[in-house]
PyMOL Python script that loads the backbone (N, CA, C, O; Angstrom):
from pymol import cmd

cmd.read_pdbstr("""\
ATOM      1  N   UNK A   1      70.710 139.111 129.716  1.00  0.00           N
ATOM      2  CA  UNK A   1      70.661 140.176 130.701  1.00  0.00           C
ATOM      3  C   UNK A   1      71.384 139.774 131.995  1.00  0.00           C
ATOM      4  O   UNK A   1      72.112 140.578 132.578  1.00  0.00           O
ATOM      5  N   UNK A   2      71.184 138.551 132.432  1.00  0.00           N
ATOM      6  CA  UNK A   2      71.839 138.098 133.664  1.00  0.00           C
ATOM      7  C   UNK A   2      73.349 138.133 133.485  1.00  0.00           C
ATOM      8  O   UNK A   2      74.087 138.469 134.412  1.00  0.00           O
ATOM      9  N   UNK A   3      73.802 137.781 132.280  1.00  0.00           N
ATOM     10  CA  UNK A   3      75.229 137.837 131.982  1.00  0.00           C
ATOM     11  C   UNK A   3      75.742 139.270 132.105  1.00  0.00           C
ATOM     12  O   UNK A   3      76.810 139.503 132.671  1.00  0.00           O
ATOM     13  N   UNK A   4      74.994 140.217 131.582  1.00  0.00           N
ATOM     14  CA  UNK A   4      75.400 141.624 131.609  1.00  0.00           C
ATOM     15  C   UNK A   4      75.500 142.148 133.039  1.00  0.00           C
ATOM     16  O   UNK A   4      76.294 143.046 133.315  1.00  0.00           O
ATOM     17  N   UNK A   5      74.711 141.601 133.937  1.00  0.00           N
ATOM     18  CA  UNK A   5      74.737 142.030 135.333  1.00  0.00           C
ATOM     19  C   UNK A   5      75.877 141.376 136.104  1.00  0.00           C
ATOM     20  O   UNK A   5      76.122 141.712 137.263  1.00  0.00           O
ATOM     21  N   UNK A   6      76.576 140.438 135.457  1.00  0.00           N
ATOM     22  CA  UNK A   6      77.694 139.762 136.108  1.00  0.00           C
ATOM     23  C   UNK A   6      77.259 138.673 137.068  1.00  0.00           C
ATOM     24  O   UNK A   6      78.016 138.302 137.965  1.00  0.00           O
ATOM     25  N   UNK A   7      76.046 138.153 136.895  1.00  0.00           N
ATOM     26  CA  UNK A   7      75.545 137.139 137.820  1.00  0.00           C
ATOM     27  C   UNK A   7      75.942 135.727 137.427  1.00  0.00           C
ATOM     28  O   UNK A   7      75.956 134.828 138.267  1.00  0.00           O
ATOM     29  N   UNK A   8      76.267 135.525 136.142  1.00  0.00           N
ATOM     30  CA  UNK A   8      76.726 134.199 135.728  1.00  0.00           C
ATOM     31  C   UNK A   8      77.923 134.346 134.809  1.00  0.00           C
ATOM     32  O   UNK A   8      78.101 135.377 134.160  1.00  0.00           O
ATOM     33  N   UNK A   9      78.735 133.313 134.760  1.00  0.00           N
ATOM     34  CA  UNK A   9      79.895 133.268 133.885  1.00  0.00           C
ATOM     35  C   UNK A   9      79.412 133.141 132.443  1.00  0.00           C
ATOM     36  O   UNK A   9      78.423 132.460 132.174  1.00  0.00           O
ATOM     37  N   UNK A  10      80.100 133.785 131.532  1.00  0.00           N
ATOM     38  CA  UNK A  10      79.700 133.778 130.115  1.00  0.00           C
ATOM     39  C   UNK A  10      79.552 132.369 129.553  1.00  0.00           C
ATOM     40  O   UNK A  10      78.695 132.147 128.698  1.00  0.00           O
ATOM     41  N   UNK A  11      80.355 131.413 130.003  1.00  0.00           N
ATOM     42  CA  UNK A  11      80.265 130.060 129.449  1.00  0.00           C
ATOM     43  C   UNK A  11      79.003 129.334 129.929  1.00  0.00           C
ATOM     44  O   UNK A  11      78.665 128.277 129.396  1.00  0.00           O
ATOM     45  N   UNK A  12      78.308 129.883 130.922  1.00  0.00           N
ATOM     46  CA  UNK A  12      77.063 129.306 131.417  1.00  0.00           C
ATOM     47  C   UNK A  12      75.900 130.267 131.165  1.00  0.00           C
ATOM     48  O   UNK A  12      75.151 130.584 132.089  1.00  0.00           O
ATOM     49  N   UNK A  13      75.745 130.728 129.934  1.00  0.00           N
ATOM     50  CA  UNK A  13      74.753 131.743 129.626  1.00  0.00           C
ATOM     51  C   UNK A  13      73.322 131.233 129.676  1.00  0.00           C
ATOM     52  O   UNK A  13      72.400 132.037 129.810  1.00  0.00           O
ATOM     53  N   UNK A  14      73.105 129.944 129.575  1.00  0.00           N
ATOM     54  CA  UNK A  14      71.739 129.449 129.614  1.00  0.00           C
ATOM     55  C   UNK A  14      71.285 129.326 131.063  1.00  0.00           C
ATOM     56  O   UNK A  14      72.036 128.870 131.925  1.00  0.00           O
ATOM     57  N   UNK A  15      70.079 129.728 131.313  1.00  0.00           N
ATOM     58  CA  UNK A  15      69.510 129.674 132.656  1.00  0.00           C
ATOM     59  C   UNK A  15      68.231 128.857 132.586  1.00  0.00           C
ATOM     60  O   UNK A  15      67.391 129.100 131.720  1.00  0.00           O
ATOM     61  N   UNK A  16      68.072 127.900 133.476  1.00  0.00           N
ATOM     62  CA  UNK A  16      66.863 127.090 133.520  1.00  0.00           C
ATOM     63  C   UNK A  16      65.961 127.629 134.624  1.00  0.00           C
ATOM     64  O   UNK A  16      66.233 127.437 135.810  1.00  0.00           O
ATOM     65  N   UNK A  17      64.901 128.296 134.231  1.00  0.00           N
ATOM     66  CA  UNK A  17      63.944 128.790 135.208  1.00  0.00           C
ATOM     67  C   UNK A  17      63.008 127.649 135.581  1.00  0.00           C
ATOM     68  O   UNK A  17      62.579 126.884 134.717  1.00  0.00           O
ATOM     69  N   UNK A  18      62.698 127.537 136.843  1.00  0.00           N
ATOM     70  CA  UNK A  18      61.787 126.479 137.264  1.00  0.00           C
ATOM     71  C   UNK A  18      61.024 126.908 138.503  1.00  0.00           C
ATOM     72  O   UNK A  18      61.354 127.896 139.160  1.00  0.00           O
ATOM     73  N   UNK A  19      60.017 126.150 138.791  1.00  0.00           N
ATOM     74  CA  UNK A  19      59.189 126.361 139.972  1.00  0.00           C
ATOM     75  C   UNK A  19      58.949 125.007 140.607  1.00  0.00           C
ATOM     76  O   UNK A  19      58.505 124.076 139.934  1.00  0.00           O
ATOM     77  N   UNK A  20      59.230 124.888 141.871  1.00  0.00           N
ATOM     78  CA  UNK A  20      58.997 123.634 142.576  1.00  0.00           C
ATOM     79  C   UNK A  20      57.578 123.638 143.127  1.00  0.00           C
ATOM     80  O   UNK A  20      57.244 124.449 143.990  1.00  0.00           O
ATOM     81  N   UNK A  21      56.744 122.729 142.627  1.00  0.00           N
ATOM     82  CA  UNK A  21      55.382 122.613 143.128  1.00  0.00           C
ATOM     83  C   UNK A  21      55.300 121.617 144.270  1.00  0.00           C
ATOM     84  O   UNK A  21      54.608 121.851 145.261  1.00  0.00           O
ATOM     85  N   UNK A  22      56.000 120.517 144.131  1.00  0.00           N
ATOM     86  CA  UNK A  22      56.046 119.496 145.179  1.00  0.00           C
ATOM     87  C   UNK A  22      57.492 119.042 145.327  1.00  0.00           C
ATOM     88  O   UNK A  22      58.108 118.599 144.358  1.00  0.00           O
ATOM     89  N   UNK A  23      58.026 119.148 146.523  1.00  0.00           N
ATOM     90  CA  UNK A  23      59.399 118.763 146.774  1.00  0.00           C
ATOM     91  C   UNK A  23      59.401 117.417 147.487  1.00  0.00           C
ATOM     92  O   UNK A  23      58.934 117.301 148.620  1.00  0.00           O
ATOM     93  N   UNK A  24      59.929 116.406 146.812  1.00  0.00           N
ATOM     94  CA  UNK A  24      59.960 115.066 147.408  1.00  0.00           C
ATOM     95  C   UNK A  24      61.226 114.808 148.209  1.00  0.00           C
ATOM     96  O   UNK A  24      61.403 113.711 148.738  1.00  0.00           O
ATOM     97  N   UNK A  25      62.101 115.784 148.309  1.00  0.00           N
ATOM     98  CA  UNK A  25      63.366 115.617 149.025  1.00  0.00           C
ATOM     99  C   UNK A  25      63.153 115.117 150.444  1.00  0.00           C
ATOM    100  O   UNK A  25      63.882 114.241 150.910  1.00  0.00           O
ATOM    101  N   UNK A  26      62.169 115.660 151.129  1.00  0.00           N
ATOM    102  CA  UNK A  26      61.981 115.344 152.538  1.00  0.00           C
ATOM    103  C   UNK A  26      61.246 114.029 152.765  1.00  0.00           C
ATOM    104  O   UNK A  26      61.007 113.645 153.910  1.00  0.00           O
ATOM    105  N   UNK A  27      60.887 113.340 151.695  1.00  0.00           N
ATOM    106  CA  UNK A  27      60.293 112.019 151.823  1.00  0.00           C
ATOM    107  C   UNK A  27      61.370 110.985 152.168  1.00  0.00           C
ATOM    108  O   UNK A  27      61.079 109.949 152.765  1.00  0.00           O
ATOM    109  N   UNK A  28      62.612 111.280 151.787  1.00  0.00           N
ATOM    110  CA  UNK A  28      63.728 110.389 152.075  1.00  0.00           C
ATOM    111  C   UNK A  28      64.291 110.658 153.468  1.00  0.00           C
ATOM    112  O   UNK A  28      64.209 111.776 153.977  1.00  0.00           O
ATOM    113  N   UNK A  29      64.860 109.627 154.070  1.00  0.00           N
ATOM    114  CA  UNK A  29      65.543 109.825 155.346  1.00  0.00           C
ATOM    115  C   UNK A  29      66.881 110.505 155.082  1.00  0.00           C
ATOM    116  O   UNK A  29      67.332 110.573 153.939  1.00  0.00           O
ATOM    117  N   UNK A  30      67.508 111.004 156.131  1.00  0.00           N
ATOM    118  CA  UNK A  30      68.798 111.680 155.984  1.00  0.00           C
ATOM    119  C   UNK A  30      69.826 110.748 155.347  1.00  0.00           C
ATOM    120  O   UNK A  30      70.637 111.183 154.529  1.00  0.00           O
ATOM    121  N   UNK A  31      69.794 109.487 155.715  1.00  0.00           N
ATOM    122  CA  UNK A  31      70.732 108.512 155.172  1.00  0.00           C
ATOM    123  C   UNK A  31      70.482 108.284 153.680  1.00  0.00           C
ATOM    124  O   UNK A  31      71.422 108.094 152.909  1.00  0.00           O
ATOM    125  N   UNK A  32      69.211 108.306 153.281  1.00  0.00           N
ATOM    126  CA  UNK A  32      68.875 108.094 151.868  1.00  0.00           C
ATOM    127  C   UNK A  32      69.217 109.307 151.013  1.00  0.00           C
ATOM    128  O   UNK A  32      69.443 109.175 149.810  1.00  0.00           O
ATOM    129  N   UNK A  33      69.257 110.495 151.629  1.00  0.00           N
ATOM    130  CA  UNK A  33      69.559 111.735 150.900  1.00  0.00           C
ATOM    131  C   UNK A  33      71.058 111.956 150.835  1.00  0.00           C
ATOM    132  O   UNK A  33      71.570 112.892 151.449  1.00  0.00           O
ATOM    133  N   UNK A  34      71.754 111.133 150.120  1.00  0.00           N
ATOM    134  CA  UNK A  34      73.205 111.286 150.029  1.00  0.00           C
ATOM    135  C   UNK A  34      73.618 112.023 148.764  1.00  0.00           C
ATOM    136  O   UNK A  34      74.776 111.948 148.355  1.00  0.00           O
ATOM    137  N   UNK A  35      72.700 112.723 148.152  1.00  0.00           N
ATOM    138  CA  UNK A  35      72.998 113.475 146.945  1.00  0.00           C
ATOM    139  C   UNK A  35      72.765 112.685 145.673  1.00  0.00           C
ATOM    140  O   UNK A  35      72.778 113.245 144.576  1.00  0.00           O
ATOM    141  N   UNK A  36      72.554 111.390 145.813  1.00  0.00           N
ATOM    142  CA  UNK A  36      72.359 110.545 144.635  1.00  0.00           C
ATOM    143  C   UNK A  36      70.926 110.029 144.541  1.00  0.00           C
ATOM    144  O   UNK A  36      70.421 109.788 143.445  1.00  0.00           O
ATOM    145  N   UNK A  37      70.290 109.864 145.659  1.00  0.00           N
ATOM    146  CA  UNK A  37      68.929 109.339 145.663  1.00  0.00           C
ATOM    147  C   UNK A  37      67.908 110.456 145.562  1.00  0.00           C
ATOM    148  O   UNK A  37      68.040 111.488 146.220  1.00  0.00           O
ATOM    149  N   UNK A  38      66.914 110.254 144.757  1.00  0.00           N
ATOM    150  CA  UNK A  38      65.799 111.181 144.699  1.00  0.00           C
ATOM    151  C   UNK A  38      64.579 110.436 144.186  1.00  0.00           C
ATOM    152  O   UNK A  38      64.693 109.397 143.536  1.00  0.00           O
ATOM    153  N   UNK A  39      63.440 110.970 144.481  1.00  0.00           N
ATOM    154  CA  UNK A  39      62.181 110.358 144.083  1.00  0.00           C
ATOM    155  C   UNK A  39      61.552 111.227 143.002  1.00  0.00           C
ATOM    156  O   UNK A  39      61.461 112.446 143.148  1.00  0.00           O
ATOM    157  N   UNK A  40      61.124 110.602 141.930  1.00  0.00           N
ATOM    158  CA  UNK A  40      60.392 111.332 140.901  1.00  0.00           C
ATOM    159  C   UNK A  40      58.996 110.729 140.790  1.00  0.00           C
ATOM    160  O   UNK A  40      58.769 109.578 141.162  1.00  0.00           O
ATOM    161  N   UNK A  41      58.084 111.512 140.282  1.00  0.00           N
ATOM    162  CA  UNK A  41      56.748 110.988 140.016  1.00  0.00           C
ATOM    163  C   UNK A  41      56.119 111.793 138.903  1.00  0.00           C
ATOM    164  O   UNK A  41      56.517 112.926 138.635  1.00  0.00           O
ATOM    165  N   UNK A  42      55.139 111.202 138.262  1.00  0.00           N
ATOM    166  CA  UNK A  42      54.431 111.856 137.176  1.00  0.00           C
ATOM    167  C   UNK A  42      53.203 112.538 137.758  1.00  0.00           C
ATOM    168  O   UNK A  42      52.282 111.875 138.233  1.00  0.00           O
ATOM    169  N   UNK A  43      53.194 113.868 137.721  1.00  0.00           N
ATOM    170  CA  UNK A  43      52.092 114.642 138.297  1.00  0.00           C
ATOM    171  C   UNK A  43      51.009 114.977 137.284  1.00  0.00           C
ATOM    172  O   UNK A  43      50.165 115.835 137.541  1.00  0.00           O
ATOM    173  N   UNK A  44      51.022 114.304 136.125  1.00  0.00           N
ATOM    174  CA  UNK A  44      50.058 114.592 135.067  1.00  0.00           C
ATOM    175  C   UNK A  44      48.628 114.498 135.560  1.00  0.00           C
ATOM    176  O   UNK A  44      47.821 115.381 135.266  1.00  0.00           O
ATOM    177  N   UNK A  45      48.295 113.470 136.291  1.00  0.00           N
ATOM    178  CA  UNK A  45      46.914 113.276 136.769  1.00  0.00           C
ATOM    179  C   UNK A  45      46.521 114.344 137.789  1.00  0.00           C
ATOM    180  O   UNK A  45      45.376 114.795 137.804  1.00  0.00           O
ATOM    181  N   UNK A  46      47.459 114.747 138.634  1.00  0.00           N
ATOM    182  CA  UNK A  46      47.188 115.812 139.600  1.00  0.00           C
ATOM    183  C   UNK A  46      46.917 117.118 138.865  1.00  0.00           C
ATOM    184  O   UNK A  46      45.985 117.849 139.202  1.00  0.00           O
ATOM    185  N   UNK A  47      47.735 117.404 137.862  1.00  0.00           N
ATOM    186  CA  UNK A  47      47.564 118.631 137.077  1.00  0.00           C
ATOM    187  C   UNK A  47      46.235 118.620 136.326  1.00  0.00           C
ATOM    188  O   UNK A  47      45.553 119.642 136.252  1.00  0.00           O
ATOM    189  N   UNK A  48      45.869 117.467 135.771  1.00  0.00           N
ATOM    190  CA  UNK A  48      44.584 117.355 135.066  1.00  0.00           C
ATOM    191  C   UNK A  48      43.416 117.563 136.024  1.00  0.00           C
ATOM    192  O   UNK A  48      42.452 118.255 135.698  1.00  0.00           O
ATOM    193  N   UNK A  49      43.509 116.964 137.198  1.00  0.00           N
ATOM    194  CA  UNK A  49      42.423 117.058 138.180  1.00  0.00           C
ATOM    195  C   UNK A  49      42.208 118.492 138.654  1.00  0.00           C
ATOM    196  O   UNK A  49      41.100 118.855 139.049  1.00  0.00           O
ATOM    197  N   UNK A  50      43.255 119.305 138.617  1.00  0.00           N
ATOM    198  CA  UNK A  50      43.159 120.675 139.135  1.00  0.00           C
ATOM    199  C   UNK A  50      43.362 121.744 138.062  1.00  0.00           C
ATOM    200  O   UNK A  50      43.687 122.889 138.377  1.00  0.00           O
ATOM    201  N   UNK A  51      43.170 121.370 136.796  1.00  0.00           N
ATOM    202  CA  UNK A  51      43.436 122.334 135.726  1.00  0.00           C
ATOM    203  C   UNK A  51      42.538 123.560 135.784  1.00  0.00           C
ATOM    204  O   UNK A  51      42.914 124.615 135.273  1.00  0.00           O
ATOM    205  N   UNK A  52      41.369 123.452 136.390  1.00  0.00           N
ATOM    206  CA  UNK A  52      40.461 124.599 136.498  1.00  0.00           C
ATOM    207  C   UNK A  52      40.342 125.126 137.931  1.00  0.00           C
ATOM    208  O   UNK A  52      39.491 125.969 138.218  1.00  0.00           O
ATOM    209  N   UNK A  53      41.181 124.637 138.809  1.00  0.00           N
ATOM    210  CA  UNK A  53      41.149 125.063 140.206  1.00  0.00           C
ATOM    211  C   UNK A  53      41.825 126.427 140.350  1.00  0.00           C
ATOM    212  O   UNK A  53      42.918 126.650 139.829  1.00  0.00           O
ATOM    213  N   UNK A  54      41.169 127.315 141.051  1.00  0.00           N
ATOM    214  CA  UNK A  54      41.754 128.619 141.346  1.00  0.00           C
ATOM    215  C   UNK A  54      42.193 128.593 142.809  1.00  0.00           C
ATOM    216  O   UNK A  54      41.362 128.459 143.708  1.00  0.00           O
ATOM    217  N   UNK A  55      43.474 128.719 143.040  1.00  0.00           N
ATOM    218  CA  UNK A  55      44.024 128.636 144.390  1.00  0.00           C
ATOM    219  C   UNK A  55      44.165 129.996 145.054  1.00  0.00           C
ATOM    220  O   UNK A  55      44.623 130.081 146.193  1.00  0.00           O
ATOM    221  N   UNK A  56      43.782 131.053 144.364  1.00  0.00           N
ATOM    222  CA  UNK A  56      43.871 132.389 144.925  1.00  0.00           C
ATOM    223  C   UNK A  56      44.829 133.248 144.136  1.00  0.00           C
ATOM    224  O   UNK A  56      45.344 132.842 143.094  1.00  0.00           O
ATOM    225  N   UNK A  57      45.060 134.432 144.644  1.00  0.00           N
ATOM    226  CA  UNK A  57      45.966 135.381 143.998  1.00  0.00           C
ATOM    227  C   UNK A  57      46.978 135.878 145.004  1.00  0.00           C
ATOM    228  O   UNK A  57      46.737 135.874 146.211  1.00  0.00           O
ATOM    229  N   UNK A  58      48.102 136.300 144.490  1.00  0.00           N
ATOM    230  CA  UNK A  58      49.132 136.889 145.331  1.00  0.00           C
ATOM    231  C   UNK A  58      49.888 137.931 144.509  1.00  0.00           C
ATOM    232  O   UNK A  58      49.850 137.913 143.279  1.00  0.00           O
ATOM    233  N   UNK A  59      50.555 138.814 145.183  1.00  0.00           N
ATOM    234  CA  UNK A  59      51.385 139.808 144.512  1.00  0.00           C
ATOM    235  C   UNK A  59      52.832 139.378 144.622  1.00  0.00           C
ATOM    236  O   UNK A  59      53.354 139.198 145.723  1.00  0.00           O
ATOM    237  N   UNK A  60      53.478 139.213 143.482  1.00  0.00           N
ATOM    238  CA  UNK A  60      54.883 138.847 143.449  1.00  0.00           C
ATOM    239  C   UNK A  60      55.698 140.108 143.696  1.00  0.00           C
ATOM    240  O   UNK A  60      55.696 141.030 142.880  1.00  0.00           O
ATOM    241  N   UNK A  61      56.394 140.141 144.829  1.00  0.00           N
ATOM    242  CA  UNK A  61      57.128 141.344 145.235  1.00  0.00           C
ATOM    243  C   UNK A  61      58.591 141.319 144.821  1.00  0.00           C
ATOM    244  O   UNK A  61      59.163 142.350 144.467  1.00  0.00           O
ATOM    245  N   UNK A  62      59.191 140.135 144.867  1.00  0.00           N
ATOM    246  CA  UNK A  62      60.611 140.013 144.550  1.00  0.00           C
ATOM    247  C   UNK A  62      60.875 138.711 143.804  1.00  0.00           C
ATOM    248  O   UNK A  62      60.151 137.726 143.948  1.00  0.00           O
ATOM    249  N   UNK A  63      61.917 138.741 143.017  1.00  0.00           N
ATOM    250  CA  UNK A  63      62.451 137.528 142.407  1.00  0.00           C
ATOM    251  C   UNK A  63      63.856 137.358 142.964  1.00  0.00           C
ATOM    252  O   UNK A  63      64.667 138.282 142.913  1.00  0.00           O
ATOM    253  N   UNK A  64      64.137 136.185 143.491  1.00  0.00           N
ATOM    254  CA  UNK A  64      65.470 135.894 144.022  1.00  0.00           C
ATOM    255  C   UNK A  64      66.201 134.996 143.032  1.00  0.00           C
ATOM    256  O   UNK A  64      65.666 133.973 142.605  1.00  0.00           O
ATOM    257  N   UNK A  65      67.400 135.369 142.675  1.00  0.00           N
ATOM    258  CA  UNK A  65      68.278 134.515 141.886  1.00  0.00           C
ATOM    259  C   UNK A  65      69.092 133.746 142.918  1.00  0.00           C
ATOM    260  O   UNK A  65      69.989 134.297 143.556  1.00  0.00           O
ATOM    261  N   UNK A  66      68.768 132.477 143.069  1.00  0.00           N
ATOM    262  CA  UNK A  66      69.356 131.678 144.146  1.00  0.00           C
ATOM    263  C   UNK A  66      70.564 130.891 143.692  1.00  0.00           C
ATOM    264  O   UNK A  66      70.660 130.473 142.538  1.00  0.00           O
ATOM    265  N   UNK A  67      71.480 130.698 144.616  1.00  0.00           N
ATOM    266  CA  UNK A  67      72.695 129.931 144.356  1.00  0.00           C
ATOM    267  C   UNK A  67      72.464 128.501 144.814  1.00  0.00           C
ATOM    268  O   UNK A  67      72.197 128.248 145.989  1.00  0.00           O
ATOM    269  N   UNK A  68      72.568 127.579 143.882  1.00  0.00           N
ATOM    270  CA  UNK A  68      72.336 126.165 144.205  1.00  0.00           C
ATOM    271  C   UNK A  68      73.363 125.643 145.205  1.00  0.00           C
ATOM    272  O   UNK A  68      74.481 126.149 145.299  1.00  0.00           O
ATOM    273  N   UNK A  69      72.958 124.633 145.936  1.00  0.00           N
ATOM    274  CA  UNK A  69      73.821 123.932 146.891  1.00  0.00           C
ATOM    275  C   UNK A  69      74.328 124.842 148.011  1.00  0.00           C
ATOM    276  O   UNK A  69      75.417 124.631 148.546  1.00  0.00           O
ATOM    277  N   UNK A  70      73.533 125.852 148.359  1.00  0.00           N
ATOM    278  CA  UNK A  70      73.874 126.728 149.482  1.00  0.00           C
ATOM    279  C   UNK A  70      72.674 126.797 150.405  1.00  0.00           C
ATOM    280  O   UNK A  70      71.565 126.429 150.020  1.00  0.00           O
ATOM    281  N   UNK A  71      72.891 127.263 151.609  1.00  0.00           N
ATOM    282  CA  UNK A  71      71.785 127.443 152.538  1.00  0.00           C
ATOM    283  C   UNK A  71      72.090 128.650 153.420  1.00  0.00           C
ATOM    284  O   UNK A  71      73.197 128.787 153.942  1.00  0.00           O
ATOM    285  N   UNK A  72      71.110 129.510 153.578  1.00  0.00           N
ATOM    286  CA  UNK A  72      71.308 130.709 154.390  1.00  0.00           C
ATOM    287  C   UNK A  72      70.866 130.440 155.823  1.00  0.00           C
ATOM    288  O   UNK A  72      70.404 129.344 156.141  1.00  0.00           O
ATOM    289  N   UNK A  73      71.006 131.426 156.672  1.00  0.00           N
ATOM    290  CA  UNK A  73      70.637 131.272 158.084  1.00  0.00           C
ATOM    291  C   UNK A  73      69.136 131.043 158.265  1.00  0.00           C
ATOM    292  O   UNK A  73      68.712 130.506 159.289  1.00  0.00           O
ATOM    293  N   UNK A  74      68.322 131.450 157.268  1.00  0.00           N
ATOM    294  CA  UNK A  74      66.874 131.234 157.384  1.00  0.00           C
ATOM    295  C   UNK A  74      66.429 129.911 156.760  1.00  0.00           C
ATOM    296  O   UNK A  74      65.233 129.625 156.710  1.00  0.00           O
ATOM    297  N   UNK A  75      67.382 129.098 156.284  1.00  0.00           N
ATOM    298  CA  UNK A  75      67.057 127.779 155.766  1.00  0.00           C
ATOM    299  C   UNK A  75      66.758 127.733 154.271  1.00  0.00           C
ATOM    300  O   UNK A  75      66.514 126.654 153.731  1.00  0.00           O
ATOM    301  N   UNK A  76      66.770 128.864 153.599  1.00  0.00           N
ATOM    302  CA  UNK A  76      66.530 128.913 152.159  1.00  0.00           C
ATOM    303  C   UNK A  76      67.865 129.030 151.432  1.00  0.00           C
ATOM    304  O   UNK A  76      68.909 129.247 152.047  1.00  0.00           O
ATOM    305  N   UNK A  77      67.808 128.882 150.101  1.00  0.00           N
ATOM    306  CA  UNK A  77      69.016 129.092 149.309  1.00  0.00           C
ATOM    307  C   UNK A  77      69.519 130.522 149.502  1.00  0.00           C
ATOM    308  O   UNK A  77      68.738 131.431 149.782  1.00  0.00           O
ATOM    309  N   UNK A  78      70.826 130.709 149.349  1.00  0.00           N
ATOM    310  CA  UNK A  78      71.406 132.046 149.399  1.00  0.00           C
ATOM    311  C   UNK A  78      71.051 132.771 148.105  1.00  0.00           C
ATOM    312  O   UNK A  78      71.256 132.241 147.012  1.00  0.00           O
ATOM    313  N   UNK A  79      70.521 133.979 148.233  1.00  0.00           N
ATOM    314  CA  UNK A  79      70.154 134.782 147.063  1.00  0.00           C
ATOM    315  C   UNK A  79      71.382 135.511 146.546  1.00  0.00           C
ATOM    316  O   UNK A  79      71.959 136.341 147.249  1.00  0.00           O
ATOM    317  N   UNK A  80      71.783 135.203 145.318  1.00  0.00           N
ATOM    318  CA  UNK A  80      72.896 135.886 144.679  1.00  0.00           C
ATOM    319  C   UNK A  80      72.474 137.293 144.304  1.00  0.00           C
ATOM    320  O   UNK A  80      73.271 138.229 144.373  1.00  0.00           O
ATOM    321  N   UNK A  81      71.217 137.440 143.907  1.00  0.00           N
ATOM    322  CA  UNK A  81      70.665 138.751 143.561  1.00  0.00           C
ATOM    323  C   UNK A  81      69.173 138.728 143.840  1.00  0.00           C
ATOM    324  O   UNK A  81      68.543 137.670 143.831  1.00  0.00           O
ATOM    325  N   UNK A  82      68.617 139.901 144.089  1.00  0.00           N
ATOM    326  CA  UNK A  82      67.176 140.051 144.308  1.00  0.00           C
ATOM    327  C   UNK A  82      66.670 141.168 143.396  1.00  0.00           C
ATOM    328  O   UNK A  82      67.274 142.236 143.294  1.00  0.00           O
ATOM    329  N   UNK A  83      65.561 140.893 142.749  1.00  0.00           N
ATOM    330  CA  UNK A  83      64.936 141.898 141.875  1.00  0.00           C
ATOM    331  C   UNK A  83      63.639 142.315 142.537  1.00  0.00           C
ATOM    332  O   UNK A  83      62.728 141.505 142.707  1.00  0.00           O
ATOM    333  N   UNK A  84      63.560 143.588 142.909  1.00  0.00           N
ATOM    334  CA  UNK A  84      62.367 144.127 143.558  1.00  0.00           C
ATOM    335  C   UNK A  84      61.386 144.562 142.478  1.00  0.00           C
ATOM    336  O   UNK A  84      61.661 145.502 141.731  1.00  0.00           O
ATOM    337  N   UNK A  85      60.252 143.893 142.390  1.00  0.00           N
ATOM    338  CA  UNK A  85      59.271 144.190 141.358  1.00  0.00           C
ATOM    339  C   UNK A  85      58.370 145.369 141.694  1.00  0.00           C
ATOM    340  O   UNK A  85      57.683 145.884 140.812  1.00  0.00           O
ATOM    341  N   UNK A  86      58.358 145.807 142.944  1.00  0.00           N
ATOM    342  CA  UNK A  86      57.508 146.905 143.363  1.00  0.00           C
ATOM    343  C   UNK A  86      58.251 148.229 143.392  1.00  0.00           C
ATOM    344  O   UNK A  86      57.660 149.272 143.673  1.00  0.00           O
ATOM    345  N   UNK A  87      59.548 148.190 143.103  1.00  0.00           N
ATOM    346  CA  UNK A  87      60.360 149.405 143.133  1.00  0.00           C
ATOM    347  C   UNK A  87      59.856 150.405 142.105  1.00  0.00           C
ATOM    348  O   UNK A  87      59.670 150.062 140.938  1.00  0.00           O
ATOM    349  N   UNK A  88      59.640 151.620 142.528  1.00  0.00           N
ATOM    350  CA  UNK A  88      59.191 152.674 141.628  1.00  0.00           C
ATOM    351  C   UNK A  88      57.692 152.709 141.400  1.00  0.00           C
ATOM    352  O   UNK A  88      57.207 153.532 140.623  1.00  0.00           O
ATOM    353  N   UNK A  89      56.952 151.836 142.057  1.00  0.00           N
ATOM    354  CA  UNK A  89      55.488 151.863 141.896  1.00  0.00           C
ATOM    355  C   UNK A  89      54.842 152.802 142.891  1.00  0.00           C
ATOM    356  O   UNK A  89      53.619 152.947 142.897  1.00  0.00           O
TER     357      UNK A  89
END
""", "prot")
cmd.dss("prot")
cmd.show_as("cartoon", "prot")
cmd.util.cbc("prot")
cmd.orient("prot")
């Protein structure tokens, strides 16, 4: 579907959907963040400890298809496209 909308080139038809739960980028200093250094960790124990935790509810209003390696004036990735989930409700 994303291909049909013209959002990605046909040769890159696979899309990796992900959600960032914990971003370790800011743990590094500016000098350490040269595009090659990153910190990884195994969050298995954290996930196990909170497997029954309810953090609340929210209404998802929009999905942003973000362009990697970009930054907008508000400090977030530039949205290539936005899908309004409340449209027509």
